[in-house]
C-alpha positions as semicolon CSV with decimal commas, in nm:
position;residue;x (nm);y (nm);z (nm)
1;M;-5,379;-8,761;-8,340
2;T;-5,087;-8,543;-8,496
3;A;-4,750;-8,516;-8,264
4;I;-4,653;-8,156;-8,266
5;I;-4,267;-8,194;-8,300
6;H;-4,066;-7,903;-8,159
7;P;-3,852;-7,722;-8,407
8;D;-3,527;-7,718;-8,179
9;A;-3,567;-8,114;-8,195
10;G;-3,392;-8,168;-8,477
11;A;-3,116;-7,967;-8,427
12;D;-3,064;-8,112;-8,106
13;R;-3,042;-8,451;-8,253
14;V;-2,759;-8,333;-8,501
15;A;-2,584;-8,202;-8,175
16;A;-2,571;-8,489;-8,054
17;Q;-2,504;-8,751;-8,301
18;A;-2,216;-8,468;-8,373
19;R;-2,084;-8,486;-8,021
20;H;-2,139;-8,850;-8,048
21;S;-1,905;-8,865;-8,396
22;V;-1,618;-8,656;-8,204
23;K;-1,628;-8,861;-7,878
24;K;-1,621;-9,168;-8,072
25;R;-1,328;-9,056;-8,268
26;V;-1,101;-8,920;-7,970
27;H;-1,150;-9,250;-7,794
28;G;-1,016;-9,390;-8,075
29;L;-0,703;-9,222;-8,058
30;S;-0,411;-9,363;-7,841
31;D;-0,275;-9,133;-7,523
32;R;0,039;-9,045;-7,752
33;S;-0,138;-8,939;-8,049
34;I;-0,379;-8,727;-7,808
35;A;-0,054;-8,561;-7,663
36;W;0,113;-8,453;-7,992
37;L;-0,229;-8,335;-8,122
38;F;-0,184;-8,072;-7,833
39;V;0,173;-8,028;-7,829
40;A;0,179;-7,963;-8,224
41;P;0,088;-7,621;-8,265
42;T;0,391;-7,516;-7,974
43;I;0,619;-7,752;-8,223
44;A;0,493;-7,561;-8,527
45;L;0,551;-7,206;-8,346
46;L;0,863;-7,300;-8,259
47;L;0,985;-7,431;-8,550
48;A;0,860;-7,097;-8,729
49;I;0,968;-6,828;-8,469
50;N;1,359;-7,037;-8,392
51;I;1,416;-7,304;-8,645
52;F;1,334;-7,166;-9,007
53;P;1,530;-6,847;-8,922
54;L;1,846;-7,052;-8,783
55;V;1,817;-7,229;-9,090
56;W;1,774;-6,942;-9,355
57;M;2,090;-6,766;-9,142
58;I;2,314;-7,028;-9,208
59;R;2,274;-7,028;-9,578
60;L;2,290;-6,696;-9,603
61;S;2,643;-6,689;-9,415
62;F;2,755;-6,899;-9,713
63;T;2,675;-6,617;-9,970
64;N;2,749;-6,271;-10,022
65;L;2,454;-6,097;-9,954
66;N;2,500;-5,732;-9,875
67;L;2,171;-5,478;-9,847
68;S;2,326;-5,171;-9,946
69;M;2,406;-5,331;-10,293
70;S;2,074;-5,527;-10,318
71;Y;2,112;-5,508;-10,689
72;L;2,370;-5,704;-10,709
73;P;2,321;-6,089;-10,816
74;L;2,359;-6,339;-10,518
75;K;2,641;-6,534;-10,481
76;F;2,754;-6,845;-10,332
77;V;3,103;-6,768;-10,158
78;G;3,146;-7,072;-9,963
79;L;3,316;-7,078;-9,619
80;D;3,468;-6,707;-9,715
81;N;3,281;-6,524;-9,468
82;Y;3,392;-6,775;-9,202
83;S;3,757;-6,748;-9,330
84;D;3,760;-6,319;-9,334
85;I;3,622;-6,381;-8,976
86;L;3,842;-6,614;-8,822
87;S;4,130;-6,406;-8,953
88;D;4,026;-6,062;-8,878
89;D;4,249;-5,954;-8,598
90;D;4,028;-5,682;-8,502
91;L;3,740;-5,908;-8,426
92;W;3,984;-6,137;-8,213
93;I;4,051;-5,803;-8,019
94;R;3,674;-5,774;-7,962
95;L;3,637;-6,109;-7,876
96;Q;3,908;-6,125;-7,596
97;T;3,717;-5,716;-7,484
98;T;3,402;-5,947;-7,437
99;A;3,569;-6,220;-7,280
100;Q;3,707;-5,938;-6,986
101;F;3,412;-5,832;-6,949
102;V;3,249;-6,160;-6,928
103;I;3,492;-6,286;-6,672
104;C;3,484;-5,933;-6,441
105;S;3,146;-5,886;-6,441
106;V;3,031;-6,219;-6,392
107;A;3,324;-6,255;-6,062
108;L;3,196;-5,963;-5,882
109;Q;2,816;-6,050;-5,895
110;V;2,909;-6,424;-5,768
111;V;3,097;-6,250;-5,491
112;I;2,877;-5,946;-5,412
113;G;2,518;-6,211;-5,445
114;F;2,644;-6,492;-5,254
115;G;2,741;-6,185;-5,013
116;L;2,430;-6,041;-5,030
117;A;2,254;-6,374;-4,982
118;L;2,418;-6,507;-4,692
119;L;2,308;-6,189;-4,508
120;I;1,902;-6,203;-4,626
121;N;1,958;-6,556;-4,489
122;R;1,993;-6,423;-4,148
123;Q;1,599;-6,382;-4,141
124;F;1,680;-6,062;-3,947
125;R;1,427;-5,762;-3,874
126;S;1,296;-5,634;-4,174
127;H;1,518;-5,852;-4,388
128;S;1,200;-5,890;-4,644
129;F;1,181;-5,498;-4,681
130;W;1,527;-5,517;-4,781
131;T;1,514;-5,810;-5,013
132;T;1,236;-5,610;-5,208
133;I;1,502;-5,296;-5,230
134;I;1,823;-5,518;-5,314
135;L;1,612;-5,741;-5,633
136;L;1,480;-5,352;-5,757
137;P;1,756;-5,277;-5,989
138;M;1,683;-5,651;-6,221
139;M;1,336;-5,578;-6,244
140;L;1,438;-5,275;-6,456
141;S;1,436;-5,299;-6,851
142;P;1,853;-5,313;-6,979
143;A;1,730;-4,943;-7,170
144;V;1,628;-4,781;-6,852
145;V;1,930;-4,903;-6,670
146;G;2,161;-4,738;-6,980
147;N;1,978;-4,409;-6,995
148;F;1,967;-4,388;-6,578
149;W;2,329;-4,432;-6,544
150;T;2,407;-4,236;-6,853
151;L;2,287;-3,902;-6,644
152;L;2,427;-4,056;-6,350
153;F;2,805;-4,036;-6,499
154;Q;2,762;-3,715;-6,673
155;P;3,085;-3,470;-6,579
156;Q;2,885;-3,173;-6,562
157;I;2,490;-3,273;-6,371
158;G;2,569;-3,637;-6,256
159;P;2,645;-3,700;-5,892
160;F;2,839;-4,007;-5,953
161;N;3,150;-3,795;-6,007
162;Y;3,061;-3,572;-5,691
163;V;3,065;-3,820;-5,457
164;V;3,385;-3,967;-5,614
165;G;3,517;-3,629;-5,601
166;L;3,330;-3,600;-5,187
167;F;3,556;-3,921;-5,091
168;T;3,850;-3,862;-5,309
169;G;3,888;-3,450;-5,367
170;I;3,928;-3,495;-5,733
171;P;3,733;-3,224;-5,875
172;P;3,463;-3,388;-6,049
173;S;3,453;-3,214;-6,421
174;S;3,772;-3,389;-6,451
175;F;3,728;-3,719;-6,551
176;S;3,419;-3,930;-6,722
177;M;3,334;-4,269;-6,649
178;T;3,220;-4,355;-7,011
179;G;3,485;-4,087;-7,154
180;E;3,833;-4,230;-7,075
181;V;3,991;-4,544;-7,193
182;A;4,105;-4,685;-6,855
183;L;3,761;-4,600;-6,664
184;A;3,497;-4,682;-6,960
185;P;3,529;-5,063;-6,893
186;W;3,507;-5,082;-6,561
187;T;3,149;-4,846;-6,640
188;I;3,003;-5,153;-6,793
189;V;3,127;-5,396;-6,545
190;L;2,950;-5,176;-6,252
191;V;2,639;-5,103;-6,409
192;D;2,633;-5,478;-6,519
193;T;2,719;-5,614;-6,160
194;W;2,447;-5,323;-6,017
195;M;2,182;-5,473;-6,224
196;W;2,276;-5,839;-6,198
197;A;2,378;-5,927;-5,846
198;P;2,078;-5,944;-5,741
199;Y;1,955;-6,249;-5,961
200;V;2,239;-6,433;-5,840
201;M;2,149;-6,321;-5,513
202;L;1,840;-6,524;-5,563
203;I;1,957;-6,800;-5,692
204;C;2,225;-6,876;-5,411
205;L;1,947;-6,768;-5,145
206;A;1,742;-7,085;-5,246
207;G;2,091;-7,273;-5,237
208;L;2,130;-7,181;-4,879
209;R;1,750;-7,270;-4,800
210;S;1,801;-7,613;-4,897
211;I;2,038;-7,681;-4,683
212;P;1,880;-7,883;-4,383
213;D;1,928;-7,727;-4,047
214;Y;2,038;-8,074;-3,866
215;I;2,325;-8,039;-4,072
216;Y;2,429;-7,761;-3,888
217;E;2,314;-7,889;-3,530
218;A;2,570;-8,160;-3,594
219;A;2,832;-7,993;-3,693
220;E;2,796;-7,746;-3,404
221;V;2,774;-8,059;-3,170
222;D;3,083;-8,157;-3,324
223;R;3,242;-7,804;-3,162
224;A;3,280;-7,664;-3,549
225;S;3,357;-7,292;-3,566
226;A;3,145;-7,071;-3,803
227;W;3,455;-7,081;-4,022
228;R;3,451;-7,425;-4,029
229;Q;3,059;-7,462;-4,094
230;F;3,110;-7,226;-4,387
231;W;3,376;-7,421;-4,570
232;S;3,276;-7,797;-4,494
233;I;2,897;-7,736;-4,553
234;T;2,771;-7,397;-4,693
235;L;3,021;-7,360;-4,993
236;P;3,004;-7,731;-5,088
237;M;2,629;-7,765;-5,079
238;V;2,606;-7,399;-5,243
239;M;2,829;-7,457;-5,522
240;P;2,616;-7,630;-5,773
241;F;2,389;-7,307;-5,732
242;L;2,723;-7,071;-5,819
243;M;2,772;-7,270;-6,098
244;L;2,424;-7,264;-6,221
245;A;2,413;-6,860;-6,164
246;V;2,770;-6,855;-6,343
247;L;2,643;-7,033;-6,637
248;F;2,325;-6,825;-6,670
249;R;2,517;-6,472;-6,651
250;A;2,793;-6,593;-6,851
251;I;2,592;-6,676;-7,149
252;E;2,371;-6,335;-7,085
253;N;2,723;-6,132;-7,062
254;F;2,844;-6,302;-7,365
255;K;2,552;-6,167;-7,577
256;M;2,500;-5,820;-7,395
257;F;2,431;-5,501;-7,625
258;D;2,191;-5,286;-7,555
259;M;2,317;-5,148;-7,189
260;V;2,646;-5,130;-7,355
261;N;2,484;-4,950;-7,634
262;L;2,376;-4,695;-7,445
263;L;2,624;-4,615;-7,224
264;T;2,936;-4,617;-7,425
265;S;2,799;-4,729;-7,804
266;G;3,127;-4,916;-7,829
267;G;3,375;-4,570;-7,690
268;P;3,573;-4,436;-7,619
269;G;3,730;-4,579;-7,992
270;S;3,653;-4,928;-7,978
271;T;3,783;-4,999;-7,571
272;T;3,426;-5,077;-7,507
273;E;3,323;-5,240;-7,803
274;L;3,181;-5,651;-7,756
275;V;3,136;-5,861;-8,007
276;S;2,749;-5,770;-7,994
277;I;2,831;-5,432;-8,112
278;T;3,056;-5,541;-8,388
279;L;2,784;-5,788;-8,541
280;K;2,493;-5,480;-8,530
281;R;2,716;-5,295;-8,696
282;A;2,821;-5,570;-8,977
283;A;2,425;-5,653;-8,980
284;F;2,283;-5,308;-8,990
285;E;2,523;-5,017;-9,055
286;K;2,754;-5,172;-9,332
287;W;2,442;-5,413;-9,432
288;R;2,713;-5,723;-9,499
289;T;2,439;-5,979;-9,449
290;G;2,596;-6,290;-9,546
291;Y;2,935;-6,172;-9,316
292;S;2,702;-6,091;-9,000
293;S;2,550;-6,410;-9,058
294;A;2,836;-6,620;-9,058
295;L;2,981;-6,438;-8,743
296;A;2,650;-6,483;-8,573
297;I;2,653;-6,863;-8,643
298;I;3,042;-6,829;-8,512
299;L;2,889;-6,661;-8,191
300;F;2,617;-6,925;-8,154
301;V;2,860;-7,274;-8,149
302;T;3,132;-7,099;-7,949
303;V;2,819;-7,003;-7,678
304;F;2,673;-7,338;-7,731
305;G;2,964;-7,590;-7,717
306;A;3,090;-7,395;-7,441
307;A;2,761;-7,431;-7,246
308;N;2,757;-7,779;-7,278
309;I;3,121;-7,852;-7,120
310;Y;3,023;-7,618;-6,866
311;V;2,692;-7,839;-6,788
312;K;2,897;-8,197;-6,796
313;V;3,147;-8,047;-6,537
314;L;2,832;-7,889;-6,321
315;N;2,615;-8,255;-6,330
316;R;2,956;-8,392;-6,219
317;V;2,959;-8,169;-5,929
318;K;2,608;-8,215;-5,857
319;Q;2,691;-8,602;-5,781
320;R;2,970;-8,537;-5,581
């Protein structure tokens, strides 16, 4: 009697053998090998996106590459670009402007953010609604914020000058927040604080919520005043969170570009020209690719070194 063989039986047998072979090979791998098998694509992607451009930029920083004169042969110039940058008095002024912006904006954000966190932590009626309202600025794009405040600061049609004039009696059209040397630096500080103080509030609020209630209860038993509780309990226990917020915001503000570029474009003159705007002009207006690569490396090393020192201090504070 002739047996009838189903046409799919051969395919099923081959598939079963293949699954068995793959399963056997996988079982032959160690846990470490399997882990590397899954992590390898991510590492390759990071190398392609981050490490390779960094290495290429380091290479370009030792050359005289200028894209506006690409017909010239590429020449190795050693440390000439770095020497030109470190001996440029105008660049040191830009670094000083950036440092002033970072210090003023971060200080205001920490004070306002911590104050808002103390208020929200009281969990008063409708505190969830007000928390959402406060967080709205940080959800916006810096480009949107820059255009939005540019319209608000317009002397003729912007409401900001009219509000200032209402309280001070100064004619609204007599001053420009983005066009005067004395006011422009505070303009970018004000806008950046409005946008990112809620971010600091979130970090501080997480720190306040992490303090156990029994510590305050013990302080009340000892008849400690609210002021004494703040200085002896609240502030010391929230300090690591405050320092973490300072670290995040200082790094972000040091490389601030888009919002300032939309608000003032570094003006009036060069009053608000941060070092990131100087880098952009060297790279994409003057097309000095070798010079701008060296400047980017110097800024990277500066931020990386300062952040490492700050993290060590932060770890010591956490261990207390």
